[in-house]
C-alpha positions in Angstrom: 40.6 -0.4 -12.5 42.5 2.0 -14.9 39.4 3.8 -15.6 38.7 4.2 -11.7 41.9 5.3 -11.1 41.7 8.0 -14.1 38.5 9.3 -12.5 40.2 9.4 -8.8 43.2 11.3 -10.2 41.4 13.8 -12.5 38.6 14.6 -10.3 41.2 14.9 -7.4 43.2 17.4 -9.6 40.0 19.7 -10.3 39.1 19.9 -6.7 42.7 21.1 -6.0 42.8 23.5 -8.7 42.7 27.1 -7.4 39.4 28.9 -8.3 37.6 25.7 -8.9 36.8 23.7 -5.7 34.0 21.9 -4.2 31.4 24.8 -5.2 32.3 24.3 -8.9 32.4 20.7 -8.7 28.8 20.6 -7.5 27.7 22.5 -10.5 29.3 20.0 -12.4 27.3 17.1 -10.7 24.0 19.0 -12.0 24.6 17.0 -15.1 23.4 13.4 -15.6 26.1 11.5 -14.4 24.6 8.2 -14.1 25.7 5.7 -11.2 29.2 6.9 -10.9 29.2 6.6 -6.9 27.7 3.2 -7.0 30.2 1.7 -9.6 33.1 3.3 -7.2 31.5 1.9 -4.2 31.2 -1.6 -5.8 34.9 -1.4 -6.8 35.9 -0.6 -3.6 34.2 -3.5 -2.0 36.2 -5.9 -4.2 39.6 -4.1 -4.1 39.6 -2.6 -0.6 41.2 0.5 -2.1 40.6 3.8 -0.2 40.9 5.7 -3.3 38.0 4.1 -5.1 36.0 4.8 -1.8 37.2 8.5 -1.9 36.3 8.8 -5.5 32.9 7.4 -4.8 32.2 10.0 -2.0 33.2 12.8 -4.4 29.9 12.0 -6.3 28.0 13.1 -3.4 25.6 15.7 -5.1 25.3 17.3 -1.7 23.3 20.3 -3.2 20.6 17.9 -4.0 20.8 15.2 -1.3 21.3 17.5 1.8 17.5 18.3 2.0 16.6 14.7 1.7 19.1 13.6 4.3 16.9 15.9 6.9 13.5 14.6 5.1 12.8 17.7 2.9 11.3 17.0 -0.3 13.3 18.6 -3.1 12.2 16.5 -6.0 9.8 19.5 -7.3 12.8 21.4 -8.0 12.2 24.0 -5.1 15.8 23.7 -4.2 17.4 25.1 -7.4 16.6 23.0 -10.4 14.0 25.1 -12.2 11.2 23.0 -13.9 11.2 20.0 -11.5 14.3 17.8 -11.0 15.2 15.3 -14.0 14.4 11.9 -12.4 16.8 9.4 -13.9 19.8 12.0 -13.1 19.1 11.5 -9.6 17.8 7.9 -8.8 21.1 6.4 -9.7 22.7 8.8 -7.4 20.4 7.5 -4.5 21.5 3.9 -5.2 24.9 5.1 -5.0 24.0 6.5 -1.5 22.5 3.1 -0.4 25.7 1.2 -1.6 27.9 3.6 0.5 25.9 3.0 3.7 26.2 -0.6 3.1 30.1 -0.3 3.0 30.8 2.4 5.4 27.8 2.6 7.8 27.5 6.3 7.2 24.0 7.3 8.6 23.9 10.3 6.5 24.0 8.2 3.3 21.2 5.8 4.7 18.8 8.6 5.6 19.4 10.1 2.1 18.1 6.7 0.4 15.3 6.1 3.2 13.9 9.4 3.1 14.3 9.6 -1.0 12.1 6.6 -1.4 9.4 7.5 1.1 9.0 11.0 -0.3 8.7 9.9 -3.8 6.4 6.8 -2.9 4.2 9.0 -0.7 4.1 12.2 -2.8 5.1 11.8 -6.6 4.0 8.3 -7.5 1.3 6.8 -9.8 -0.7 3.9 -9.2 1.6 1.8 -11.6 4.3 2.4 -8.8 6.2 4.6 -11.4 6.7 8.2 -11.1 7.5 11.4 -13.4 6.3 13.1 -16.3 8.3 14.0 -19.2 11.3 12.7 -17.2 10.8 15.2 -14.6 9.2 15.3 -10.9 7.0 18.1 -10.1 5.0 19.4 -7.2 4.0 16.9 -4.5 0.5 15.8 -4.4 -0.5 17.5 -7.4 -0.1 14.7 -10.0 -3.0 15.8 -11.9 -1.0 18.6 -13.9 1.2 15.7 -15.0 -1.3 13.3 -16.2 -0.7 13.1 -19.9 1.0 10.8 -22.5 4.5 11.3 -21.4 4.5 9.6 -18.0 6.8 7.1 -16.3 10.0 6.8 -17.9 11.0 3.0 -18.0 14.4 3.6 -16.8 13.1 5.5 -13.6 11.2 2.7 -12.5 13.9 0.2 -13.1 16.3 2.1 -11.1 13.7 2.8 -8.2 13.4 -1.0 -7.8 17.0 -1.2 -7.2 16.6 1.4 -4.3 13.5 -0.6 -2.7 15.6 -3.7 -3.0 18.3 -2.3 -0.9 15.7 -1.0 1.5 14.1 -4.2 1.9 17.3 -5.9 2.6 18.1 -3.4 5.4 14.4 -3.6 7.0 12.6 -6.6 6.1 9.7 -4.4 5.7 6.9 -6.1 3.8 5.7 -2.9 2.3 8.8 -2.6 0.3 8.2 -5.9 -1.3 4.5 -4.7 -1.9 6.1 -1.8 -3.9 8.6 -3.9 -5.7 5.7 -6.1 -6.9 3.5 -3.3 -7.9 6.0 -1.5 -9.9 7.5 -4.5 -11.7 4.1 -5.8 -12.6 2.6 -2.3 -13.9 5.5 -0.5 -14.8 8.2 -3.0 -16.6 6.6 -6.5 -17.4 4.4 -4.9 -19.9 7.3 -2.7 -21.5 8.2 -5.4 -24.1 6.0 -6.0 -27.1 5.1 -9.8 -27.1 4.6 -9.5 -30.9 8.3 -9.3 -31.8 7.8 -10.1 -35.6 11.5 -10.9 -35.8 12.8 -7.5 -35.1 14.8 -8.4 -31.9 12.7 -7.0 -29.7 10.3 -3.6 -29.1 10.1 -1.6 -26.1 8.7 1.7 -24.8 10.6 4.4 -23.5 7.3 6.3 -21.7 4.3 4.4 -20.4 1.4 6.9 -21.1 -1.3 7.2 -18.2 -3.2 10.3 -18.9 -6.2 10.6 -21.2 -8.2 8.1 -23.3 -7.6 6.0 -26.4 -3.5 5.7 -25.2 -1.2 3.4 -26.8 1.7 2.1 -25.7 4.8 3.8 -28.4 6.2 0.9 -29.4 9.6 1.1 -31.2 12.3 -1.6 -32.4 15.7 -1.8 -31.2 17.1 -2.8 -34.9 16.9 0.5 -36.7 19.5 2.3 -34.7 17.1 3.6 -32.2 18.7 2.4 -28.8 17.9 4.9 -25.8 18.7 4.1 -22.2 15.5 2.6 -21.5 16.2 -0.1 -23.9 19.3 -1.1 -22.1 17.4 -1.1 -18.7 14.3 -2.9 -20.0 16.7 -5.7 -21.9 18.2 -6.0 -18.3 14.8 -6.2 -16.6 13.9 -9.3 -18.6 17.2 -11.0 -18.2 16.7 -10.8 -14.0 13.0 -11.5 -13.6 14.2 -14.1 -10.7 15.8 -11.0 -8.9 14.2 -10.2 -5.4 12.0 -13.3 -5.2 13.6 -14.7 -2.4 16.0 -13.0 0.4 18.0 -15.1 3.3 18.1 -13.7 6.7 21.5 -12.4 8.0 21.6 -15.3 10.8 20.1 -18.1 8.5 17.2 -18.2 10.3 14.6 -17.5 7.4 13.9 -17.8 3.8 11.9 -14.9 2.7 9.3 -15.4 -0.1 8.8 -11.8 -1.4 7.5 -12.1 -4.8 5.0 -14.9 -6.1 7.0 -16.0 -9.2 7.6 -19.7 -10.5 11.2 -20.3 -9.3 13.3 -22.2 -7.2 16.2 -21.7 -4.6 18.7 -24.3 -2.9 19.1 -23.6 0.7 22.3 -24.8 2.7 24.2 -25.6 -0.8 28.1 -25.7 -0.6 27.9 -26.5 3.4 29.0 -30.0 3.1 25.7 -31.1 5.0 23.2 -31.5 2.0 20.7 -28.9 1.0 17.1 -28.3 0.6 15.3 -27.1 -2.6 12.4 -24.8 -2.4 10.4 -24.7 -5.4 7.5 -22.1 -5.9 4.9 -22.9 -8.3 2.3 -20.2 -9.3 0.3 -18.7 -12.1 0.1 -15.3 -10.2 -1.3 -12.7 -10.7 -3.7 -14.8 -12.7 -4.4 -16.4 -9.3 -7.2 -18.5 -10.3 -6.2 -22.0 -10.2 -8.3 -24.7 -9.4 -7.2 -24.8 -5.7 -7.7 -21.0 -5.6 -4.0 -20.5 -4.4 -2.0 -17.6 -4.9 1.3 -19.9 -4.9 2.4 -23.0 -3.6 6.0 -24.1 -2.2 7.4 -27.4 -2.3 10.3 -27.9 0.2 12.4 -31.2 -0.5 15.7 -31.5 1.6 18.4 -34.3 1.4 17.8 -37.0 3.7 19.3 -36.6 7.0 20.8 -33.2 6.3 21.2 -30.7 8.8 19.8 -28.0 6.5 16.5 -29.3 6.8 15.9 -27.7 10.4 16.8 -24.6 12.2 15.1 -22.3 9.7 11.5 -21.0 8.7 9.8 -19.7 5.6 8.7 -15.9 5.9 5.8 -15.2 3.1 4.8 -11.7 2.5 1.2 -11.1 3.2 0.6 -8.3 0.6 -1.3 -5.0 1.8 -3.9 -5.5 -1.0 -4.9 -8.8 0.6 -7.7 -7.1 2.3 -10.6 -9.4 0.9 -9.9 -12.6 3.2 -9.7 -15.0 4.2 -5.9 -15.2 3.7 -4.8 -18.8 4.4 -1.4 -20.4 4.6 -1.5 -24.4 4.7 1.5 -26.5 5.5 0.7 -29.9 4.3 -2.9 -29.2 4.5 -2.8 -27.6 8.1 -3.4 -23.8 8.6 -0.8 -21.6 10.2 -2.5 -20.4 13.3 -3.5 -16.6 13.9 -4.8 -14.0 11.7 -2.6 -13.2 8.5 -2.2 -9.4 8.3 0.3 -7.5 6.1 3.6 -8.4 6.6 6.1 -11.2 6.7 4.2 -14.2 8.4 6.4 -16.9 9.8 5.8 -20.3 8.5 7.8 -22.7 10.6 8.7 -26.2 9.5 6.2 -28.9 10.2 6.0 -31.7 12.8 9.2 -32.0 14.8 10.8 -29.0 13.2 12.2 -30.5 10.1 11.3 -29.8 6.3 10.3 -32.6 4.0 12.6 -34.9 1.7 12.5 -35.4 -2.0 10.5 -38.8 -1.3 8.1 -36.7 1.3 8.3 -33.1 0.4 6.4 -30.3 2.5 3.9 -28.6 0.6 2.9 -24.8 1.6 -0.1 -23.5 -0.2 -0.8 -19.8 0.0 -4.0 -18.1 -0.8 -4.4 -14.4 -0.6 -7.6 -13.4 -2.6 -7.4 -10.3 -4.7 -10.2 -7.7 -4.7 -11.1 -4.5 -7.0 -10.8 -1.1 -5.5 -10.6 2.4 -6.9 -7.3 4.2 -6.3 -7.4 8.1 -6.1 -4.8 9.9 -8.0 -2.4 11.4 -5.6 -3.7 15.1 -6.0 -4.8 17.1 -3.0 -6.9 19.5 -5.2 -10.8 19.2 -5.0 -11.0 19.4 -8.8 -9.1 16.0 -8.9 -11.2 14.4 -6.2 -12.9 12.2 -8.8 -9.8 11.0 -10.8 -8.2 7.5 -10.2 -7.2 4.0 -11.2 -9.2 0.7 -10.7 -6.9 -1.8 -9.3 -7.2 -5.5 -8.7 -4.8 -6.7 -6.1 -1.3 -5.0 -7.3 -2.7 -4.6 -10.9 -3.8 -1.5 -12.5 -6.7 -2.4 -15.0 -6.7 -0.5 -18.2 -10.0 0.1 -20.0 -10.1 -0.8 -23.4 -11.5 2.4 -24.5 -11.1 6.0 -26.1 -12.7 7.7 -23.4 -11.6 8.4 -19.8 -15.0 9.1 -18.6 -16.9 6.8 -16.4 -20.1 8.4 -15.0 -21.3 5.1 -13.6 -18.5 4.9 -11.0 -19.9 7.1 -8.0 -18.7 7.5 -4.5 -20.5 4.1 -3.5 -18.6 2.0 -5.9 -15.3 3.9 -4.9 -16.1 3.0 -1.3 -15.4 -0.8 -2.2 -18.3 -2.0 -4.1 -16.8 -2.4 -7.5 -17.4 -6.1 -7.6 -21.3 -5.3 -8.1 -20.4 -3.2 -11.0 -17.2 -5.0 -12.5 -17.4 -8.8 -13.0 -14.2 -11.0 -13.8 -14.2 -12.9 -17.4 -10.7 -14.4 -17.9 -9.9 -15.3 -21.7 -7.6 -17.4 -23.5 -5.7 -16.8 -26.7 -3.2 -18.8 -28.8 0.2 -19.6 -27.2 1.7 -18.7 -30.7 2.5 -21.9 -32.2 0.8 -25.3 -33.6 -0.6 -27.1 -31.2 0.7 -25.0 -28.2 -1.2 -24.5 -25.0 -3.6 -21.5 -24.8 -2.6 -18.5 -22.7 -5.0 -17.5 -20.2 -5.5 -13.6 -19.5 -6.9 -11.9 -16.7 -9.9 -9.9 -17.9 -13.0 -7.7 -16.5 -16.1 -6.2 -18.0 -17.3 -2.8 -16.5 -21.1 -2.8 -16.9 -21.1 0.9 -17.0 -22.1 3.4 -19.3 -19.4 5.8 -21.0 -22.2 8.5 -21.4 -24.5 9.9 -19.0 -25.0 12.4 -16.0 -23.5 11.7 -12.5 -26.3 10.2 -10.5 -28.7 9.5 -13.4 -29.5 6.0 -15.1 -28.2 6.9 -18.7 -30.4 6.0 -21.7 -27.9 3.9 -23.8 -25.9 1.7 -21.1 -22.6 0.1 -22.3 -19.8 -2.1 -21.2 -16.1 -1.6 -20.9 -13.4 -4.4 -21.3 -10.7 -4.1 -18.4 -7.5 -5.9 -18.3 -4.0 -5.7 -16.6 -2.1 -2.7 -18.1 0.9 -4.9 -18.3 -1.2 -7.3 -20.6 -2.1 -4.3 -23.2 -0.2 -4.7 -26.3 -1.7 -2.9 -29.5 -4.7 -1.9 -28.0 -6.0 1.5 -27.3 -6.4 2.1 -23.5 -7.4 4.4 -20.5 -5.5 4.1 -17.1 -7.0 6.9 -15.1 -10.6 7.7 -15.0 -12.8 10.7 -14.6 -15.6 9.7 -12.4 -18.3 10.6 -10.3 -16.6 9.4 -6.8 -16.7 11.8 -5.4 -18.5 14.6 -7.4 -16.2 17.4 -8.1 -17.3 20.4 -6.3 -17.9 23.7 -8.0 -15.2 26.2 -8.3 -14.6 29.4 -9.9 -13.9 29.5 -13.7 -10.5 29.0 -14.7 -9.3 28.0 -11.4 -8.4 24.5 -12.5 -5.3 25.0 -13.9 -3.7 23.9 -17.0 -4.5 20.2 -17.8 -7.1 20.2 -14.7 -11.0 19.9 -14.6 -12.8 23.2 -13.9 -16.6 23.1 -12.8 -18.6 25.8 -14.5 -22.1 27.2 -13.6 -24.1 25.5 -16.3 -25.1 22.0 -17.4 -26.1 23.4 -21.1 -23.6 21.5 -23.4 -24.9 23.7 -26.2 -23.1 26.5 -24.5 -19.6 25.2 -25.3 -17.8 23.6 -28.1 -14.6 21.4 -27.0 -11.8 20.9 -29.7 -9.2 18.4 -30.3 -8.8 16.6 -27.1 -10.6 19.0 -25.0 -13.8 17.8 -23.5 -16.9 18.6 -21.5 -18.2 16.0 -18.9 -21.6 16.4 -17.1 -21.1 16.3 -13.3 -24.6 16.5 -11.8 -25.6 20.4 -12.3 -22.1 21.2 -13.5 -20.1 20.7 -16.3 -16.3 19.5 -16.0 -14.0 21.3 -18.7 -11.2 18.7 -19.3 -8.2 20.6 -21.5 -6.7 17.0 -22.6 -2.8 16.5 -22.6 -0.8 19.2 -21.0 0.9 21.1 -23.6 -1.4 19.8 -26.1 -1.6 21.9 -29.4 -5.0 23.6 -30.1 -6.9 22.3 -27.1 -9.6 24.8 -26.7 -13.3 25.6 -25.4 -15.4 28.1 -27.5 -18.1 29.7 -25.0 -21.3 31.9 -25.7 -22.1 31.4 -21.9 -22.9 35.2 -20.8 -21.6 34.9 -17.3 -18.3 33.6 -18.4 -18.3 36.1 -21.2 -18.8 39.1 -18.8 -16.2 37.6 -16.6 -13.5 37.7 -19.4 -14.8 41.3 -20.5 -15.9 39.8 -23.8 -19.5 40.3 -25.5 -21.7 37.5 -25.1 -21.6 36.4 -28.8 -18.7 34.9 -29.7 -16.5 34.8 -26.2 -13.6 32.8 -26.4 -12.5 30.8 -23.2 -9.1 29.4 -24.7 -7.4 27.0 -22.4 -3.7 28.1 -22.4 -0.8 25.7 -22.8 1.0 24.8 -19.6 3.8 27.4 -18.9 5.9 24.8 -17.2 6.1 22.4 -19.9 7.1 25.5 -22.1 10.0 26.1 -19.9 11.3 22.4 -20.1 11.0 22.5 -23.8 13.0 25.8 -24.2 15.6 24.5 -21.7 15.9 21.2 -24.1 16.1 23.7 -27.2 
C-alpha cells in the first residue's frame, strides 16, 4: 500500500509540474515499465481506494494503444517506434487494459485488449502460438524476414496467455481455448529442461524456429543467470492447472477448456454438498487403448442439490477435423454434430449427475490429424514455407536441414498421412523400476535431397516429434518445401533472409558459404541466405546473366547477400 501511495503521489506531482505534463509522461511510458497498470487496478479491486484506480489509469500509454482501440495494427512500429515494437514492453500493458475494463466497464480498454489479440494472432504469430523475433514485432504477414534462431521470447508467450484468459472469460469463445492450448504446449511446456542434473532447473529465453539443425539454448539458473524468462517460466510450471476449468457466471455450466489430468469441486462451501469432476487423460499423446482424448468422472455427494441444474461444456477444438468427434455419457453419444466450439453435455437420465457410488463417466474422442500450416507471409517467395502440425502440436524434425522436397502441393492439401507415419516410442522414466514414458513420434518417409516433382535417387527418412518434447536434439521447425512451387522472381527481389528464385538449375554456377544454401525447385534454384544478420552468409556466382545484371564480368562475379539492415538498427540502438 505504501508503494502504491508513493507511485500515485510522485506521478501525480510529475503530471502537475509546469513544463512536464501528459506529453512528457507519454515519453516516459516508452520505456519497459511492466504491468504497473494491472498491479494498481488489482490493488484498487481490493482496497476500493480511488487513488489506486487513478494511478493505474495514468499508465495508459495511449500513444501506442490509441491505434489499437480502433483496430489499427501498430505492432510493427509504424506509429513511432522505429525497428518494431518491443513485445514484452507492451503485452503487460494490454493485460492491465483488460483488468481495467473488468473493474470499470471502460469500453475503450476492452477494445484495446480485444483488438490487440486479434491483430497479434492474425498477423504476427508463429504456428507455435508465439510471436516476435529478437524480442520485437515487425511487419504483419511477413514473418519470413523474422524466421531465424532468435524467435519467440518465452516471457511474451506467457503474457499473451494471460490476455487470452481474460478474453475467454469475457466471451466464452472456444477459439481462445484453442489458442491457449497451442501456445502453452508448443511455446512453454517444452521450455524447461527435463534433464535437470541437480542444477536447480534449466530454461530457454528464446525458442528458435528458423533454420535447420537448431538447438534449444538451455541455460542454468544457478550460476547467477536469472533473466526475466526464468521468472515467468518458473511461474508457468507452478500453475499448469490454470485455465483448465471455467465456471459460468450464472452457475449453469462448468467449462472444460484444456485436456489436462485435473480435478475441480463444484458447489463446495454452499452447505448443500458438492460434486467432484475429475479429468483423466494422456493428451496430447491421445492414443489410449479406448482411443479417447480425455474422460471425465462426475461424482456428487448423495442427495445434494449440486448434482443438478448445470451442464458440462467441453471444448471441441478447431483442429478436430479428422472425425468422427464423439462424446459419450455413460456410453451413450451426445446427439448432433460436434463442431468447433463448446459442446453442451447435460447431466444424464433425470437431469442429475452421478454419485461417488455410481459416478457419471463422460468419454471424449477428438481424433488428431496431420496438416501443413503455411508460414504467415503473403509474399510468393515464402509460399512453400511452413510447419507440420498434428492437432495443436508443431512437429519438429530431428535433422540439420530445413529442406523437404518430398512435401509437395498434394501433401500440403491434406495427404500428409500417406507420407508421414506415427510410431510412438518409450523411454525410461528415470529411476529403477519406474514406468517407461511414452513419447509421441512420427517418421516422414521423405528425401532430404532431390528436385521438386522428381523421385530422388537416394530416399531417406526424417524422425518427427512434438517441439515440446525436444530436449538436446538438433531440430527443424519450419520447412522449405515444394508446396506449392515457389514462382520465379527477379534476382535479388527476395529480400534479406528470404528465398529468391534464379533462372538456372545448374548448381555448379553457385557456391554457398556458411548457412546460405541452394535448393532445387523444378527448373529453378532457390537461394537461402540463412539466419537474418548472420555473419558471412553469401553466394558466389559465375552465372553470366546475374553477372551482367550486376555490372560485373562473368568470371568471379559476386552476388553477396547483405545483412539485414533492420536488425543492424536494433543492434545499434541496444549498443
